N, C-alpha and C positions, 0 to 999 in steps of 0.2 A: 872686423876692421882689417885694413891693409897695413902693413909695417911699412916704415919709411923705408927709402931706399939704404940708409946707413944703418940698417938694423935688420937686414935682408938675412933671412935664415939661411941662404947659399953658401957654400964654403966660397972665401975670397979668391982662391984660384979660378972657381967656375964663374963667379960673378966677372973677374978680368976676362976672362977667354968670350963671355956674352958681351962686354964692351967692346972688345977686338973686332969681334964679329959684325958690330952695329946692332946686334939686338937689345929687346928690352929685356930687362929680369922679370920673370912671371910671376916671381913672388911679392911684386911691388905694385902689381897692377889693380885696379879697382875690380870689383866684381863684375860690372859691364865689361869692361876689357876683357877679362878671364872668360867671359860668356860670348865673347867674338872671335877670341884664339882657339876656343873648344868647337865652335859653329865652323869655323875654317878648315880645323883640322878632319870634322865630321865629312862635311862639303867635298875634301881632297880625297878621304877614303873613299867615299859613295862616288866619287866620279870615276875613280879607279878601278873600282870593284865593278861597275857596269860597263864598262870598256872593255873588250876581252885582249887583254894585255898580258896575263899570266895565265899559264895551264897548269895549274897546281893543285888541283880539286878546290872544295869550298873553304877549308882552313886555309889551306895554303894561299889561296886567293885574296881572303881576307886580310891575313896578315900581312903579305906583302904590299897590298894596297893600303893598309895602315901605317905602313912604315915608310914606303916612298911616297904616295899620296897627301895621306894625313901629316907626316912630318915636312913634307916640302910648303905646305898649305901652311902650316905653324911657324915654320920658319919666316914666311912670306908675312904673317900676322905680326909677328914679333919686331919686325924690321922698324927701326928708329927713322925717324923722317916725318916729311908732310903726310897727311893721310889721304 
């Protein structure tokens, strides 16, 4: 069951920051929308992991790829606006 936007479990300050950034509240997404955001994060991580961008060993490469690739893809997936 997805909580309505008015009952988001996120702190009001965080909800306000997401709104100002033009991002959707991830706690109010449907299961299908959440899966899309997770898939985007995984794809961004994998893409950056496979590219020889970082030279930090496997653990460092995976961490940096998840942070930058997964983070950027997640932000792009949470953007409000036309699909």
